[in-house]
Structures are given as structure tokens and as C-alpha cells.
N, C-alpha and C positions, 0 to 999 in steps of 0.2 A: 537257289541252285548254286552249286559249287563253282569256283572259278574254272574257266576252260583249261584243260590240259594242253590242247592245241588250239591256237588262234591264228588263222590265216586272213590277211587283209590285202585286198587289191592286187593279188598275185597275177602276173602277166608274163607270157612267153611267146615270142615270135620266132618263126623259122623262115629261112630263105626258101623260096620256091621259084625257080627260073629267074626272071628279072625282078621279081617282087618278093613280098613277104606274106606269111599267113599267120594270123593270130590263133595259135593253138589253145592258149588259155588267156582269157580276157577279164581282167579286173575281178577275180574270184575272191570271195570272202566266205569263210565258214569257221565253225567251232566244233571241237569234240571235247566232251567232259569226262572226268575220271569214271571208269567203269561203264561207259556208254558205247553203244555201237551206232555210228553214223554211216548209213549206206550212201554211197555216191553212185548214182545210176545215170544211164543215158545210152543212146545208140552207139554203135561202132563209129569211131572217128570224132566223138564229141569232145575229146580232150581229157577224159578221166585218167588214163594211164600217165599222160604227161603231167597232170596235176599231182598225181601221187609221187612221181619222180622229182618234181619240184619241191614238194614238202620234205622229202628225204635228202634233198640236195644231191641226187644222182645227176641232175642237170641244174644249172643256175638260172633263176628268173631274171627277166629284164626289168621288172618293177614289182613292188609289193613287199610285205613283211610276213615272216613266219615266227611265231613265238611258241616255244614248247617248254612246258614245265617251268614257266616263269622266266625263260631266257630268250634272248633274241637269237634264234637258231642260225640266221643268215650271217650274223656277225662273228660266229665261232670259226676258229681255224686251228689246225694242228692238233695237239693233244686235247685241247678243250672240245673240239668237234668230235674226236674219236670217243671221248668220254661220254658226251651227250648222245652219241649214236647208240650207245648201249641201251638207252631208254626208249628208243624209237626204231623198231625193226620192221622188216617187210617180208611177206611171203608172195612169191611170184606165181604166175598162172601155170606154167609148165613144170611139173615136178621132175620131169626127165631132164630138161635143160638146166635145172637149177643146181645140179651137182656134177662133179667129175664122176662118170659112171664106174670108173675103176676103183674109186675110193671106198673104203669101208665106212659103215655108219659111225663107228667110233671116231674116226678122224673128222668126219663132217661135224660132229657135235663137240669134239675136243677143241677145234680151231677157235670158236668164239670164246670158250672158257679160257684158253691160253691168251688170246689177243687182248681180252679185257681183264685179265688177271683175276678171274672169278674163283678158280679152283687150282690148287697146286697139282703137280703131276700125280702125286699119290692120291689126291682127292678126286681126280677126274673120273675114274671108273664108277665110283659110287654116284657121282653127280650125273653121269651119263645114264646110268641105270634109272635114276629118279626121273630124268627128262623123258626117257622112253616110256616109263610107267605112266607119266602124266598124259601121254597121247595114246595110251592103251596099246603099247607094244611091249613085248617081253624083253627083259634085259639082254637075253642072248642075241637079239638083233644087232647088238653093237658089233659083232664080228662079221656080219653079212655085207657083201658088196652091194652098192647101190643098184647095180644093174640087175640084181636078182629079185628086187622088190617089185610089187605091183604098183600101179599108179597111186592107189589110195595109201599104201604103205609109205611110198616116197613122199607124198604130201604130208603125212603125219610126221615124218622125219623133218621135213621143211618147217613145219610148225614147231617141233621140238627145238630145232636150231634157232628159230626166232625167239623162243622162250628162254634160251640158254642164258641170255644176258639180263633176264628178269626185267623186261621192258614194261613201261607203263602204257605204251601204245604200240599196236601192231597194225601196219597197213597191209591189207590183203587185196592184191590186184588180180581180180578174176581167179582167185585161188581155188575155186571149186568147179569152174566152168569146163575144165578138161576131163572131169571125172564122170563116171556113169551115175545114174540116178540114185541107186542104193548107196554107193560110196559117198556121193555128195551129201546125202542125208546124214550119214554117220559123221562126216567131217563137220557139218553145221552143228550137230548136237555136241560134238567134242568142243567146238569153239565156245558154244553157250555154256557148257559145263566149266570150262577153264575160266571163263569170265566170272562165273558165280564164285568159284573157289579162290581165284587169284586177283580178281578185280581189274583185269586187263581191259583197256579200252581198244576198240577196233575202228579203223576206217575201212569199210568194206566196199571195195570198188567192183561194180558188176553191171551187167545189162539185164540181169535175171531178177525180176520182181518176185518170182516165186520164192527164191532164196531170201530176198529182203524181208518178206512177210514172216519168215521163220526166225530170223536172227536179229533184225535191226530194231532200234528204238525210234530213231528219226531217219529221214531220207532227204537228200539234196539231189535234185534232178538237173543234169547238165546237158547242154546242147550247143554245138558250135562255139565251144570254148567258154561259155557262160553258165552260171547257175540261173536256171529259169523258174525254179520252184523249190521251196523247202517246207517241211512240216513233219509232224509225227507220222508214222507209217500208216496207221489206219486212215488218217485224214487224206493223205495223198493217194492211197490206193482206192479208197471208197469214193472220193470226190476230187479227182485230179483237176487242176485248174489250167495248166499249160498244155499246149498241143502235144508237146513231147511226152509228158506224163500220161496223157490220155492214150497215146499210141502204144506206150509201153504196157499200160494196164490192159488194153484191149488184146494185146498179143500173148498174155499170160493165162494159164489155167487158174481156176479159182482154188485157193488154198487158204486155210485159216491164218489170220494174222497172229503175231506173237502177242501173248498176254503178259502182264506183270509177273504172273506166277510161273511162267514157262522159262 
């Protein structure tokens, strides 16, 4: 197997609550390999989103290490950190809250191109058209305000924005949970197609095992800030070992698991 693209070891984060502290993430270790989807699942409040934010350094850990693409991600600062962030992007849960609703799609997609010096001013229209095409949106969407788009269209723009920096890994934090069933299915298919054509790896954060079955290769089950079970999707879904995984499996409808050809 290839070397991990992302390697997290002993990651820990405590928050103050009243007169004490709560361990939101406790001694978590995981790996994501190039071109792989690792699903991070667990009930609400299990620490999944906090872990995602720690990995991206949206918040800083109290202990542990994060190595991304061969570099100590927690040791980076300033321009080195900004440069590394281009390879590690995030798509958030709420496509409506992810953007300034008054902004046009063109500006939303142009900003990462400008900030990371990926395309010149003259090159941006063509690059934005390419990004829109990659998420199955027409090029003329560039002129539309965000507030005129449907939830599914906004999430496609969010994915296009994440892809603008040509990342090796995208963290998707409940990125399809706010969408209706049919739109969710289309977004999951889009993500799988993009992975096949571009080789992007995903850390897919969710509580929805039905979605995990369709998109993930491996799964890590999280509860009360800890990883309580890991394995390939079929093994965990068909023979869960932890009480948390058993409860998640029991709560989900039966859907076919992802195959190597899918």
C-alpha cells in the first residue's frame, strides 16, 4: 500500500465547560491514503467535526501530530501554511452558510485562484468554466448570485471551490446531510466520479452509513471523542464489533455497499 497522504497520531482537544473540561477528541489516530475515501462516522456529539477542524487547523490541538503529504502540518506557519492548505480543502455541511449570498459564483471561485496564484486574471474565466463543468454545472452559472441557486447547486459550487486549488485531500464535513435524497445521491456520484478522474482523496465525515456504503473504502467509527472501530466498509457494516457501530448499522436502511468497480 502507498504511504499515507494524511497521518494523524494521538490528536487530542479539550474544551472548558463550566468549572471543568471536556475531552472533545481523545488520542485519535488515523490514516488516509492517496485516492482513498475514509469515512469518519459516529453519532451527533461524538467529536467528528472537531476532529475535522483540528486536521485542517481551523482550531489547534492540545496534543498529537498531523502529517500531510510528507510534512508536519502542525509545524507550518505563515506562507508555508497557506501553501500547504492548497492541497487540503474542506466542504462544510450547510451550502447556504458557506458563502456570502450576495456574491456571484464567479467571485466565489475566483478567490481561491487569486489567493493561491493558480490562474492570472486573464486565465480565470476559462478556469472557472472548467471548474463548473467538473461539477456538472454550465459555464454561465458563473454570473449567477449564490442566493439564486438551489441547495444542490450551491453544494456543487462548494465542491468546485474546494477543487479550485487542485487539492490532494478534501475533508467533507456532513457535506450531503442537508440535501434531499435525490440530490444527495447525485452529489455522492459526483464525488466518486471526481475521485476516479482526478485521484482526490476524501475524509468523509458523516453519521449516515447509507452514504458511507456508496462512497467509502474504509470507515472509522468515533464515539465520545475516540475511534472505537476501524475497517473496510463491508466488514464494519456487515459485522460491526463496537456498540456504536452496531447502533449506527441498525438505524440505517439496507443499501448495497460500494464495490471496487463502482
